[in-house]
N, C-alpha and C positions, 0 to 999 in steps of 0.2 A: 824526604819523608820523614814525617814526623816522628817522634821518641814514642815508643808504644809504652802506655802506663795501664796496668789493669788495676780497674777497682770492683768490689764483687760484694753486691749487695743483692740478696733475692728479695727481696720486697718491694717487689714493681719498680728497682733502681735498673739500672744498665749495669750487665756485664760486657764491661765495652774493652777492648784494644784499641784504646784513642776515643775520639768521636768520629771520626773520618780518618779512612785511610785511602790515599789516595795516589794514582802512579799515572800519569799523562791521560786524563780526562777517566780513568777509572777509578769511582769509588765505591768505598763499602763501608757501610756500617753494621756493625756487629754487635748483637745483644740480645740474652733471653734472662730468663730470672720467671720466678714465681709470686703469685699474690694469692692472698686467701680473702675472700670478701663475704660479708655477712648477707644472707638474704632471708629475712624470714625469722631470724633469730638463729639460725643454722651457717657455720663455717663451710666454704667450699673454696676449692682449689682448683686457678685456675694458671698456666702456662703461657707465659707471652714471649713473643719474638719479633723478630723484625721481616717484612716480606716487601718483595718491589710489588705495588701496585697500583697502575696507570703511570709507570715512570717515577714512581715515588718512593721512596722505603718508608714503609708504615707501620708502627708497633701493633700486633692483632695481637689479642687474648684469646685462647683456647680451654671450654670446659673441661676440666681434668674429672671432678668427682667431689663427693663428700670429704672433707679435709680431716675427718677423724676416720677415714677408712684405711686400712693399712694399702689397700690394693692400689688407691687414687697415691696414697704417697709415692709407692713404689712405682706408678708411672708418670708421673712428675718426675722423678730421678731418671727414668728412662728419656723420658723427651729431653732433658737439660744433659744427660751425656750424648745422646744422639745431635745435640745441635752444635755441641762442642769440638764434636769429631768431627760434622762438617764445617765448619768455621776453621779450624785446624786446615783441613785440607784445602779450603777455600785461598787461605794466608800462604801455605805453601808454595800455590800455584802463583798467588801475586809477586811472592819471592823468586820464583823461577823467573816469572817474565822479566821483571827488575836486572835480576844477573844478568840475563842473556843481553838483556838491551844494553845495558850500560856496560858491558864487556867488550859488546860490537864497538863502540866508539874511539 
């Protein structure tokens, strides 16, 4: 299994635990963040993350709201926190499966 390296950038780069984590055909691509886009001279926040679509992992951007809005900023933080919690649970399941498999041999 690859060594885990954490890289954090919140401006449309990846919060990644390696590029891909793979165990006997089970591959995970983890990442989330936010970006600010200027549209018609106004800044807006978007939360991005990866989803499986058509059997492939794709980066998806979701509109959150005006960048200057405290509500939009709080919602962006809430989404980041929720994604990281889900990713942590997914990684914990992967480690449990790996442990069970490796200890059987």
